[in-house]
C-alpha positions as a LaTeX table, in Angstrom:
\begin{tabular}{lrrr}
\hline
Residue & $x$ (\AA) & $y$ (\AA) & $z$ (\AA) \\
\hline
Met1 & 38.56 & 62.45 & 28.97 \\
Asp2 & 40.45 & 64.22 & 31.74 \\
Arg3 & 41.17 & 61.42 & 34.19 \\
Pro4 & 44.31 & 59.75 & 35.47 \\
Pro5 & 45.52 & 57.17 & 32.94 \\
Ala6 & 46.74 & 54.86 & 35.68 \\
Leu7 & 44.58 & 53.80 & 38.57 \\
Pro8 & 41.42 & 54.97 & 36.76 \\
Arg9 & 39.41 & 53.61 & 39.67 \\
Arg10 & 41.42 & 55.36 & 42.31 \\
Ala11 & 38.82 & 58.02 & 42.67 \\
Pro12 & 36.31 & 55.72 & 44.42 \\
Arg13 & 32.80 & 55.77 & 43.05 \\
Leu14 & 29.91 & 57.00 & 45.16 \\
Leu15 & 27.76 & 54.53 & 47.01 \\
Pro16 & 24.57 & 53.68 & 45.13 \\
Ala17 & 22.60 & 55.44 & 47.85 \\
Ala18 & 24.81 & 58.50 & 47.91 \\
His19 & 24.70 & 58.56 & 44.12 \\
Ala20 & 20.92 & 58.61 & 44.30 \\
Val21 & 21.10 & 61.56 & 46.66 \\
Ala22 & 23.40 & 63.36 & 44.23 \\
Leu23 & 20.89 & 62.79 & 41.45 \\
Leu24 & 18.18 & 64.06 & 43.74 \\
Ala25 & 20.11 & 67.23 & 44.37 \\
Cys26 & 20.40 & 67.79 & 40.65 \\
Ala27 & 16.68 & 67.17 & 40.33 \\
Ala28 & 15.97 & 69.66 & 43.06 \\
Gly29 & 17.90 & 72.48 & 41.52 \\
Leu30 & 18.59 & 71.87 & 37.87 \\
Gly31 & 16.34 & 69.65 & 35.85 \\
Trp32 & 13.00 & 68.81 & 37.40 \\
Thr33 & 11.41 & 72.16 & 38.14 \\
Thr34 & 8.23 & 73.14 & 36.37 \\
Pro35 & 8.52 & 75.29 & 33.20 \\
Ala36 & 6.96 & 78.26 & 34.96 \\
Ala37 & 9.53 & 78.09 & 37.75 \\
Ala38 & 12.40 & 77.66 & 35.30 \\
Gln39 & 11.59 & 81.02 & 33.65 \\
Ala40 & 10.80 & 83.01 & 36.80 \\
Ser41 & 14.30 & 84.03 & 37.90 \\
Pro42 & 17.99 & 83.34 & 37.19 \\
Tyr43 & 18.36 & 82.32 & 40.86 \\
Tyr44 & 16.85 & 79.36 & 42.67 \\
Val45 & 16.87 & 77.72 & 46.10 \\
Ala46 & 15.56 & 74.23 & 46.76 \\
Gly47 & 15.19 & 71.92 & 49.73 \\
Ser48 & 14.78 & 68.17 & 49.54 \\
Leu49 & 14.31 & 65.11 & 51.72 \\
Ala50 & 15.15 & 61.56 & 50.65 \\
Ala51 & 14.97 & 58.07 & 52.11 \\
Ile52 & 17.12 & 55.38 & 50.49 \\
His53 & 17.04 & 51.69 & 51.36 \\
Asp54 & 19.70 & 49.37 & 49.95 \\
Ser55 & 19.81 & 45.62 & 50.55 \\
Asn56 & 23.59 & 45.54 & 49.98 \\
Ile57 & 24.83 & 49.00 & 50.91 \\
Leu58 & 28.37 & 47.68 & 51.56 \\
Arg59 & 28.47 & 46.01 & 48.13 \\
Leu60 & 29.54 & 42.69 & 49.62 \\
Ala61 & 30.44 & 40.13 & 46.99 \\
Gly62 & 30.51 & 36.36 & 47.07 \\
Asp63 & 30.91 & 34.98 & 50.58 \\
Gln64 & 31.94 & 38.33 & 52.14 \\
Val65 & 30.31 & 39.23 & 55.45 \\
Ala66 & 29.85 & 42.59 & 57.12 \\
Gly67 & 32.47 & 43.64 & 59.66 \\
Pro68 & 31.90 & 44.04 & 63.40 \\
Gly69 & 29.16 & 46.59 & 64.06 \\
Gln70 & 28.27 & 46.82 & 60.36 \\
Ser71 & 25.05 & 45.84 & 58.57 \\
Gln72 & 24.86 & 44.68 & 54.97 \\
Ser73 & 21.52 & 46.44 & 54.41 \\
Asp74 & 20.67 & 49.91 & 55.58 \\
Thr75 & 18.36 & 52.91 & 55.18 \\
Ile76 & 19.79 & 56.39 & 54.67 \\
Phe77 & 17.92 & 59.62 & 55.36 \\
Ser78 & 19.31 & 62.60 & 53.47 \\
Thr79 & 18.49 & 66.29 & 53.72 \\
Ala80 & 19.71 & 68.60 & 50.98 \\
Leu81 & 19.81 & 72.35 & 50.43 \\
Val82 & 20.43 & 73.44 & 46.84 \\
Gly83 & 21.05 & 76.86 & 45.34 \\
Gly84 & 22.16 & 78.17 & 41.99 \\
Leu85 & 22.14 & 80.86 & 39.33 \\
Asp86 & 22.19 & 81.20 & 35.56 \\
Gln87 & 22.56 & 84.88 & 34.62 \\
Gly88 & 23.30 & 86.46 & 31.28 \\
Ile89 & 25.35 & 89.67 & 31.29 \\
Gly90 & 25.64 & 91.08 & 27.76 \\
Arg91 & 27.69 & 88.59 & 25.75 \\
Gln92 & 28.69 & 86.72 & 28.90 \\
Arg93 & 26.86 & 84.17 & 31.07 \\
Val94 & 27.57 & 83.35 & 34.70 \\
Phe95 & 26.25 & 80.08 & 36.11 \\
Gly96 & 26.77 & 77.96 & 39.20 \\
Asn97 & 25.22 & 75.70 & 41.79 \\
Leu98 & 25.85 & 74.52 & 45.33 \\
Thr99 & 24.41 & 71.46 & 47.09 \\
Leu100 & 24.82 & 70.79 & 50.81 \\
Arg101 & 23.73 & 67.38 & 52.15 \\
Asp102 & 23.44 & 65.72 & 55.52 \\
Asn103 & 23.34 & 61.89 & 55.27 \\
Arg104 & 22.31 & 59.71 & 58.21 \\
Phe105 & 22.60 & 55.90 & 58.23 \\
Gln106 & 20.04 & 54.05 & 60.31 \\
Arg107 & 22.27 & 51.05 & 61.13 \\
Asn108 & 25.82 & 51.94 & 60.00 \\
Asp109 & 25.92 & 55.25 & 61.87 \\
Thr110 & 29.75 & 55.26 & 61.68 \\
Phe111 & 29.32 & 56.49 & 58.11 \\
Asn112 & 27.07 & 59.48 & 58.89 \\
Asn113 & 28.47 & 62.41 & 56.93 \\
Gln114 & 27.99 & 65.87 & 55.50 \\
Ser115 & 28.77 & 66.21 & 51.81 \\
Tyr116 & 28.72 & 69.00 & 49.26 \\
Asn117 & 29.00 & 69.62 & 45.54 \\
Gly118 & 29.52 & 73.05 & 44.00 \\
Ser119 & 30.58 & 74.65 & 40.73 \\
Leu120 & 30.93 & 78.12 & 39.22 \\
Gly121 & 31.42 & 78.95 & 35.57 \\
Leu122 & 31.62 & 81.74 & 33.01 \\
Asp123 & 30.86 & 81.57 & 29.28 \\
Trp124 & 32.41 & 84.56 & 27.51 \\
Ser125 & 32.85 & 85.93 & 24.02 \\
Thr126 & 34.28 & 89.01 & 22.27 \\
Val127 & 32.98 & 91.05 & 19.36 \\
Glu128 & 35.34 & 89.11 & 17.11 \\
Arg129 & 35.54 & 85.32 & 16.77 \\
Ile130 & 37.02 & 84.57 & 20.16 \\
Ser131 & 35.04 & 82.86 & 22.93 \\
Gly132 & 35.52 & 80.38 & 25.73 \\
Asn133 & 34.60 & 79.37 & 29.23 \\
Leu134 & 36.07 & 79.13 & 32.71 \\
Ser135 & 34.90 & 76.75 & 35.43 \\
Val136 & 35.84 & 75.64 & 38.93 \\
Ser137 & 34.28 & 72.90 & 41.03 \\
Ala138 & 34.67 & 71.22 & 44.41 \\
Ser139 & 32.97 & 68.26 & 46.05 \\
Arg140 & 33.12 & 65.97 & 49.06 \\
Ala141 & 31.35 & 62.62 & 49.21 \\
Leu142 & 31.49 & 59.26 & 50.91 \\
Ser143 & 33.57 & 56.78 & 48.92 \\
Thr144 & 32.62 & 53.20 & 48.20 \\
Phe145 & 32.98 & 50.75 & 51.08 \\
Asn146 & 34.43 & 47.90 & 49.04 \\
Ala147 & 36.83 & 49.24 & 46.39 \\
Glu148 & 39.05 & 46.91 & 44.38 \\
Gly149 & 42.55 & 46.81 & 45.79 \\
Val150 & 41.37 & 48.23 & 49.12 \\
Gly151 & 38.82 & 45.76 & 50.45 \\
Leu152 & 35.98 & 46.35 & 52.87 \\
Leu153 & 36.41 & 49.57 & 54.85 \\
Thr154 & 35.23 & 49.68 & 58.44 \\
Gln155 & 35.88 & 53.42 & 58.83 \\
Lys156 & 34.43 & 56.46 & 57.08 \\
Asn157 & 36.38 & 57.83 & 54.12 \\
Leu158 & 35.41 & 61.09 & 52.46 \\
Glu159 & 36.81 & 61.83 & 49.03 \\
Asn160 & 37.52 & 65.50 & 48.25 \\
Asn161 & 37.71 & 66.64 & 44.62 \\
Gln162 & 38.81 & 70.02 & 43.28 \\
Ala163 & 38.99 & 70.96 & 39.60 \\
Ala164 & 39.54 & 74.03 & 37.41 \\
Asn165 & 39.26 & 74.21 & 33.62 \\
Ala166 & 39.62 & 76.88 & 30.94 \\
Leu167 & 38.87 & 76.76 & 27.21 \\
Val168 & 39.56 & 79.37 & 24.53 \\
Arg169 & 37.88 & 79.00 & 21.15 \\
Val170 & 39.12 & 80.93 & 18.10 \\
Gly171 & 36.95 & 80.87 & 14.98 \\
Leu172 & 39.22 & 80.80 & 11.91 \\
Val173 & 36.48 & 80.81 & 9.27 \\
Thr174 & 32.80 & 80.02 & 9.34 \\
Thr175 & 33.34 & 76.25 & 9.30 \\
Tyr176 & 36.42 & 75.82 & 11.50 \\
Ser177 & 37.49 & 76.85 & 14.99 \\
Leu178 & 40.60 & 76.28 & 17.07 \\
Glu179 & 40.21 & 75.20 & 20.72 \\
Leu180 & 42.87 & 75.44 & 23.44 \\
Gly181 & 42.24 & 74.08 & 26.91 \\
Val182 & 43.97 & 73.67 & 30.27 \\
Gly183 & 42.75 & 71.87 & 33.36 \\
Gln184 & 43.75 & 70.83 & 36.82 \\
Arg185 & 42.34 & 68.24 & 39.23 \\
Arg186 & 43.17 & 67.28 & 42.81 \\
Val187 & 41.80 & 64.32 & 44.78 \\
Arg188 & 42.36 & 63.73 & 48.48 \\
Asn189 & 40.94 & 61.06 & 50.82 \\
Ser190 & 40.27 & 61.75 & 54.50 \\
Leu191 & 40.98 & 58.27 & 55.92 \\
Asp192 & 44.52 & 57.78 & 57.25 \\
Asp193 & 45.02 & 54.38 & 55.65 \\
Asp194 & 47.86 & 53.62 & 53.21 \\
Arg195 & 45.52 & 51.64 & 50.95 \\
Val196 & 43.24 & 54.66 & 50.64 \\
Lys197 & 45.94 & 57.34 & 50.55 \\
Ala198 & 47.37 & 55.60 & 47.48 \\
Arg199 & 44.26 & 56.91 & 45.66 \\
Asp200 & 45.25 & 60.57 & 46.15 \\
Phe201 & 46.45 & 62.19 & 42.95 \\
Asn202 & 47.24 & 65.50 & 41.22 \\
Gln203 & 46.69 & 65.93 & 37.50 \\
Asp204 & 47.24 & 68.71 & 34.94 \\
Ser205 & 45.92 & 68.58 & 31.38 \\
Tyr206 & 46.59 & 70.55 & 28.20 \\
Ser207 & 44.73 & 70.22 & 24.91 \\
Leu208 & 44.79 & 71.63 & 21.39 \\
Gly209 & 41.87 & 70.83 & 19.12 \\
Leu210 & 40.32 & 71.69 & 15.78 \\
Ala211 & 36.53 & 71.70 & 15.37 \\
Trp212 & 34.90 & 71.28 & 11.96 \\
Arg213 & 31.23 & 72.14 & 11.48 \\
Pro214 & 30.37 & 71.84 & 7.78 \\
Gly215 & 26.66 & 72.24 & 8.53 \\
Gly216 & 24.09 & 72.35 & 11.26 \\
Ala217 & 23.78 & 68.55 & 11.37 \\
Leu218 & 27.45 & 67.50 & 11.63 \\
Ala219 & 30.26 & 68.51 & 13.98 \\
Val220 & 33.71 & 66.90 & 14.25 \\
Thr221 & 36.40 & 67.76 & 16.80 \\
Ala222 & 39.93 & 66.31 & 16.87 \\
Ala223 & 42.21 & 67.17 & 19.79 \\
Leu224 & 45.70 & 66.42 & 21.05 \\
Arg225 & 45.76 & 66.14 & 24.83 \\
Gln226 & 48.56 & 65.70 & 27.34 \\
Leu227 & 47.96 & 64.59 & 30.91 \\
Gln228 & 50.66 & 64.62 & 33.54 \\
Gly229 & 50.29 & 63.94 & 37.20 \\
Glu230 & 51.43 & 62.29 & 40.37 \\
Tyr231 & 50.19 & 59.94 & 43.06 \\
Pro232 & 52.08 & 61.63 & 45.95 \\
Thr233 & 51.34 & 58.90 & 48.52 \\
Phe234 & 51.34 & 55.85 & 46.27 \\
Arg235 & 53.23 & 53.59 & 48.71 \\
Arg236 & 55.82 & 53.63 & 51.49 \\
Asp237 & 59.49 & 52.87 & 50.92 \\
Thr238 & 61.71 & 50.77 & 53.18 \\
Thr239 & 62.20 & 53.73 & 55.57 \\
Gly240 & 58.44 & 54.23 & 56.02 \\
Ala241 & 58.29 & 57.47 & 53.99 \\
Phe242 & 55.76 & 57.85 & 51.19 \\
Glu243 & 56.97 & 57.25 & 47.64 \\
Ser244 & 55.28 & 59.03 & 44.73 \\
Asp245 & 54.36 & 57.66 & 41.33 \\
Arg246 & 54.49 & 60.10 & 38.38 \\
Tyr247 & 52.98 & 59.58 & 34.95 \\
Lys248 & 52.53 & 61.31 & 31.60 \\
Gln249 & 50.00 & 60.50 & 28.90 \\
Gln250 & 49.70 & 61.62 & 25.29 \\
Gln251 & 46.18 & 61.22 & 23.97 \\
Val252 & 44.27 & 61.82 & 20.73 \\
Asp253 & 40.53 & 62.47 & 21.08 \\
Leu254 & 38.02 & 62.34 & 18.24 \\
Val255 & 34.42 & 63.46 & 18.84 \\
Thr256 & 31.70 & 63.40 & 16.17 \\
Thr257 & 28.04 & 64.42 & 16.53 \\
Trp258 & 25.45 & 64.03 & 13.79 \\
Gln259 & 21.86 & 65.20 & 13.96 \\
Ala260 & 20.46 & 62.68 & 11.50 \\
Ser261 & 16.97 & 64.20 & 11.67 \\
Gly262 & 14.83 & 66.33 & 13.94 \\
Ala263 & 14.11 & 63.25 & 16.05 \\
Ser264 & 17.40 & 61.33 & 15.90 \\
Gly265 & 21.03 & 62.08 & 16.73 \\
Leu266 & 24.29 & 60.13 & 16.98 \\
Asp267 & 27.54 & 60.83 & 18.83 \\
Leu268 & 30.86 & 58.98 & 18.56 \\
Arg269 & 33.86 & 59.38 & 20.87 \\
Leu270 & 37.27 & 57.73 & 20.39 \\
Ser271 & 40.42 & 58.19 & 22.50 \\
Phe272 & 43.88 & 56.80 & 21.72 \\
Gly273 & 46.26 & 57.03 & 24.67 \\
Asp274 & 49.87 & 56.15 & 25.46 \\
Thr275 & 50.97 & 56.32 & 29.12 \\
Gln276 & 54.53 & 56.43 & 30.41 \\
Tyr277 & 55.91 & 56.48 & 33.96 \\
Val278 & 59.03 & 58.25 & 35.19 \\
Ala279 & 59.98 & 55.86 & 38.00 \\
Asn280 & 58.77 & 52.60 & 36.51 \\
Glu281 & 59.05 & 52.46 & 32.73 \\
Ala282 & 57.80 & 48.85 & 32.72 \\
Arg283 & 54.28 & 50.18 & 33.40 \\
Lys284 & 54.01 & 51.78 & 29.96 \\
Phe285 & 50.49 & 51.24 & 28.64 \\
Ser286 & 48.55 & 51.98 & 25.44 \\
Ser287 & 44.78 & 51.85 & 25.02 \\
Val288 & 41.89 & 52.68 & 22.71 \\
Asn289 & 38.61 & 53.71 & 24.37 \\
Gly290 & 35.37 & 54.97 & 22.93 \\
Ser291 & 31.59 & 55.19 & 22.97 \\
Leu292 & 28.72 & 55.36 & 20.51 \\
Gly293 & 25.36 & 56.84 & 21.46 \\
Trp294 & 21.99 & 57.26 & 19.75 \\
Leu295 & 19.25 & 59.59 & 21.01 \\
Trp296 & 15.82 & 59.01 & 19.48 \\
Gln297 & 12.81 & 61.24 & 20.10 \\
Ala298 & 10.31 & 58.50 & 19.33 \\
Thr299 & 7.27 & 60.72 & 20.02 \\
Gly300 & 6.68 & 64.13 & 21.50 \\
Lys301 & 6.69 & 62.55 & 24.97 \\
Leu302 & 9.01 & 59.52 & 24.60 \\
Arg303 & 12.82 & 59.73 & 24.41 \\
Ile304 & 15.14 & 56.72 & 24.08 \\
Leu305 & 18.91 & 56.84 & 24.56 \\
Ser306 & 21.14 & 53.88 & 23.62 \\
Arg307 & 24.89 & 53.78 & 24.26 \\
Phe308 & 27.79 & 51.36 & 23.89 \\
Thr309 & 31.08 & 52.07 & 25.71 \\
Arg310 & 34.47 & 50.35 & 25.53 \\
Asp311 & 36.91 & 51.13 & 28.37 \\
Lys312 & 40.33 & 49.52 & 28.48 \\
Gly313 & 42.91 & 50.47 & 31.08 \\
Gln314 & 45.48 & 49.54 & 33.68 \\
Asp315 & 45.52 & 49.95 & 37.45 \\
Ala316 & 48.29 & 49.51 & 40.01 \\
Tyr317 & 47.73 & 48.98 & 43.73 \\
Pro318 & 50.35 & 48.83 & 46.50 \\
Ala319 & 49.80 & 45.85 & 48.81 \\
Thr320 & 51.56 & 43.22 & 50.92 \\
Val321 & 51.46 & 39.44 & 50.60 \\
Pro322 & 52.50 & 36.66 & 53.03 \\
Phe323 & 56.01 & 35.33 & 52.54 \\
Phe324 & 57.09 & 32.55 & 54.94 \\
Phe325 & 56.71 & 34.12 & 58.42 \\
Thr326 & 56.38 & 37.76 & 57.32 \\
Arg327 & 54.70 & 39.94 & 54.70 \\
Ile328 & 56.49 & 41.63 & 51.82 \\
Pro329 & 55.45 & 44.77 & 49.84 \\
Val330 & 54.22 & 44.18 & 46.29 \\
Thr331 & 52.50 & 46.07 & 43.50 \\
Leu332 & 49.34 & 44.62 & 41.97 \\
Tyr333 & 49.21 & 45.40 & 38.24 \\
Asp334 & 45.63 & 45.09 & 37.00 \\
Ser335 & 44.59 & 45.29 & 33.34 \\
Arg336 & 40.95 & 45.34 & 32.41 \\
Ser337 & 38.57 & 45.62 & 29.48 \\
Ile338 & 34.97 & 46.73 & 30.05 \\
Asp339 & 32.16 & 46.68 & 27.46 \\
Thr340 & 28.94 & 48.38 & 28.54 \\
Trp341 & 25.55 & 48.57 & 26.83 \\
Arg342 & 22.86 & 50.90 & 28.17 \\
Val343 & 19.31 & 51.74 & 27.05 \\
Gln344 & 17.26 & 54.42 & 28.80 \\
Ala345 & 13.69 & 55.53 & 28.11 \\
Asp346 & 11.97 & 58.66 & 29.48 \\
Trp347 & 8.22 & 59.11 & 29.03 \\
Asp348 & 6.33 & 62.31 & 29.88 \\
Val349 & 2.96 & 60.80 & 30.66 \\
Ser350 & 1.47 & 64.24 & 31.32 \\
Ala351 & 2.55 & 67.73 & 32.33 \\
Lys352 & 2.80 & 66.54 & 35.94 \\
Leu353 & 3.77 & 62.86 & 35.64 \\
Ala354 & 6.90 & 61.29 & 34.12 \\
Leu355 & 8.30 & 57.75 & 34.03 \\
Ser356 & 11.86 & 56.58 & 33.35 \\
Ser357 & 13.53 & 53.21 & 32.96 \\
Ser358 & 16.99 & 51.93 & 32.04 \\
Leu359 & 18.74 & 48.62 & 31.45 \\
Gln360 & 22.53 & 48.37 & 31.58 \\
Ser361 & 24.77 & 45.37 & 30.97 \\
Gly362 & 28.52 & 45.39 & 31.54 \\
Arg363 & 31.12 & 42.74 & 30.77 \\
Arg364 & 34.62 & 42.87 & 32.32 \\
Gln365 & 37.78 & 40.88 & 31.65 \\
Leu366 & 40.41 & 41.24 & 34.38 \\
Glu367 & 44.03 & 40.18 & 34.79 \\
Arg368 & 46.40 & 40.80 & 37.71 \\
Asp369 & 50.17 & 40.39 & 37.96 \\
Thr370 & 51.72 & 40.50 & 41.46 \\
Val371 & 55.25 & 41.94 & 41.43 \\
Thr372 & 57.61 & 42.35 & 44.39 \\
Val373 & 58.81 & 45.89 & 45.15 \\
Val374 & 62.40 & 45.35 & 46.37 \\
Ser375 & 63.45 & 43.00 & 43.58 \\
Pro376 & 60.93 & 43.21 & 40.71 \\
Thr377 & 59.86 & 39.59 & 40.38 \\
Ser378 & 56.45 & 38.31 & 39.34 \\
Leu379 & 54.74 & 36.11 & 41.92 \\
Gly380 & 52.08 & 34.93 & 39.48 \\
Thr381 & 49.16 & 36.08 & 37.34 \\
Asn382 & 45.43 & 35.74 & 38.12 \\
Ser383 & 42.42 & 36.41 & 35.89 \\
Gly384 & 38.67 & 36.75 & 36.06 \\
Arg385 & 35.59 & 37.90 & 34.20 \\
Asp386 & 32.11 & 38.99 & 35.17 \\
Asn387 & 28.82 & 40.25 & 33.76 \\
Thr388 & 26.76 & 42.87 & 35.61 \\
Thr389 & 23.15 & 43.80 & 34.86 \\
Leu390 & 21.53 & 46.90 & 36.37 \\
Phe391 & 17.82 & 47.67 & 35.93 \\
Thr392 & 16.20 & 50.90 & 37.15 \\
Leu393 & 12.63 & 52.20 & 37.17 \\
Gly394 & 11.52 & 55.64 & 38.33 \\
Val395 & 8.45 & 57.85 & 38.59 \\
Arg396 & 8.27 & 61.63 & 39.13 \\
Trp397 & 5.16 & 63.65 & 40.00 \\
Ala398 & 4.81 & 67.44 & 40.25 \\
Pro399 & 1.47 & 67.88 & 42.07 \\
Val400 & 1.75 & 71.68 & 42.22 \\
Arg401 & 4.10 & 74.36 & 40.92 \\
Asn402 & 7.68 & 74.13 & 42.28 \\
Thr403 & 7.04 & 70.81 & 44.07 \\
Leu404 & 8.32 & 67.38 & 43.07 \\
Leu405 & 7.78 & 63.88 & 44.47 \\
Gly406 & 9.33 & 60.68 & 43.16 \\
Cys407 & 10.66 & 57.18 & 43.67 \\
Asp408 & 13.40 & 55.18 & 41.95 \\
Ala409 & 13.95 & 51.42 & 42.26 \\
Ser410 & 17.00 & 49.51 & 41.02 \\
Ser411 & 18.23 & 45.93 & 40.91 \\
Glu412 & 21.86 & 44.88 & 40.36 \\
Arg413 & 23.07 & 41.35 & 39.57 \\
Arg414 & 26.61 & 40.17 & 38.82 \\
Ser415 & 27.76 & 36.74 & 37.68 \\
Ala416 & 31.47 & 35.98 & 37.85 \\
Ser417 & 34.22 & 33.45 & 37.19 \\
Gly418 & 37.91 & 33.39 & 38.08 \\
Thr419 & 39.79 & 34.59 & 41.16 \\
Leu420 & 39.60 & 38.39 & 40.70 \\
Thr421 & 35.84 & 38.89 & 40.98 \\
Ala422 & 32.81 & 37.36 & 42.65 \\
Lys423 & 29.03 & 37.23 & 42.41 \\
Leu424 & 27.08 & 40.20 & 43.74 \\
Lys425 & 23.47 & 41.26 & 44.06 \\
Gly426 & 21.62 & 44.18 & 45.56 \\
Asn427 & 18.33 & 46.08 & 45.39 \\
Ser428 & 17.63 & 49.67 & 46.33 \\
Leu429 & 14.63 & 51.99 & 46.63 \\
Thr430 & 14.85 & 55.78 & 46.83 \\
Cys431 & 11.89 & 58.07 & 47.54 \\
Tyr432 & 12.21 & 61.83 & 47.72 \\
Gly433 & 10.42 & 65.16 & 47.79 \\
Gln434 & 11.62 & 68.66 & 47.01 \\
Ile435 & 10.40 & 72.24 & 46.94 \\
Thr436 & 12.01 & 74.92 & 44.75 \\
Leu437 & 11.82 & 78.68 & 45.26 \\
Gln438 & 12.73 & 80.69 & 42.17 \\
\hline
\end{tabular}
């Protein structure tokens, strides 16, 4: 769970359309090639075309309206080039992939962009009981238009992510192994806007874990993890210079997987975290997060995945509020609790045709305290709650070897109460085609 403990939403999520394109890129290069193609070569190259229509591409909520020159609905045409490798070299394995995309908006052409997503990794082992892996990744993608604490953006913002991770595993005896890990992540936003720049952050992580595998069916890993980082451009001080916000988190992670039978498996994840801040000790925060998943191979062609997730956290956003005839700087402290249920079914109708469907329901409880910056005084507390339902349906068809065609439809509905959230609805349709050379 290597993410910033504060501002967990500061890395803006992808647009639904851009997210669909990202999934398409994965389909083109990683998961949806034919079995014959998958065994042909350790290298592959794929090209894909996609058209995505979204009735609420800006994710406008409640009575929000699109800004000047913007359209609430839009169609995006995306072209992607994908390449990758998966090569074994003795005891080692080198793997990686690179996706380059060009995204064109039919109506909101201000947001036309080129994005990418790449990673490179190495799995290694020695003749003794020492093994591990190294990985690096980088990506650039269009951020959401309507992020909490930022509001509706009228300009293009590209979020750049860079990460590096290393893990060393030492087998003590047959049943146990010791795991040591380090990681680093950097996020930068391209838009020169203080509200957006406050989402930039640097994070380093260190972990020490013990894995217990008493048998082939059960595996348990417990790890101590420390995260420390900084939001270098969190807000401006009275002189106009940027002020940083540093944090440190101690976390205990518990992961359990159990293969109950050949057709059924369970996984449980729990994280206990305590976050402290150097500059503002009042923002200390503790949380317990987790998830429980069940994968059921109902038949040889039907797979069903069910998952429940609990996410509890705290955000902080720099802002200004009206005060008599001027505006004063404040910090918005947001606490939230999110419960999410998801069920997904994948059905291989035949060797060439596959169907997928999912239903997700999320419930949020939100609370915000507005505190002045110069003299820490609360200006009041607001609250809100909402329920969001997302339904998706997809079909994939491989008419000939190395070729894939498909469409995915989704519908999102959100009901809300309180002052911190609002009703939202949107529908999207994505159709794509790809050819893989391997």
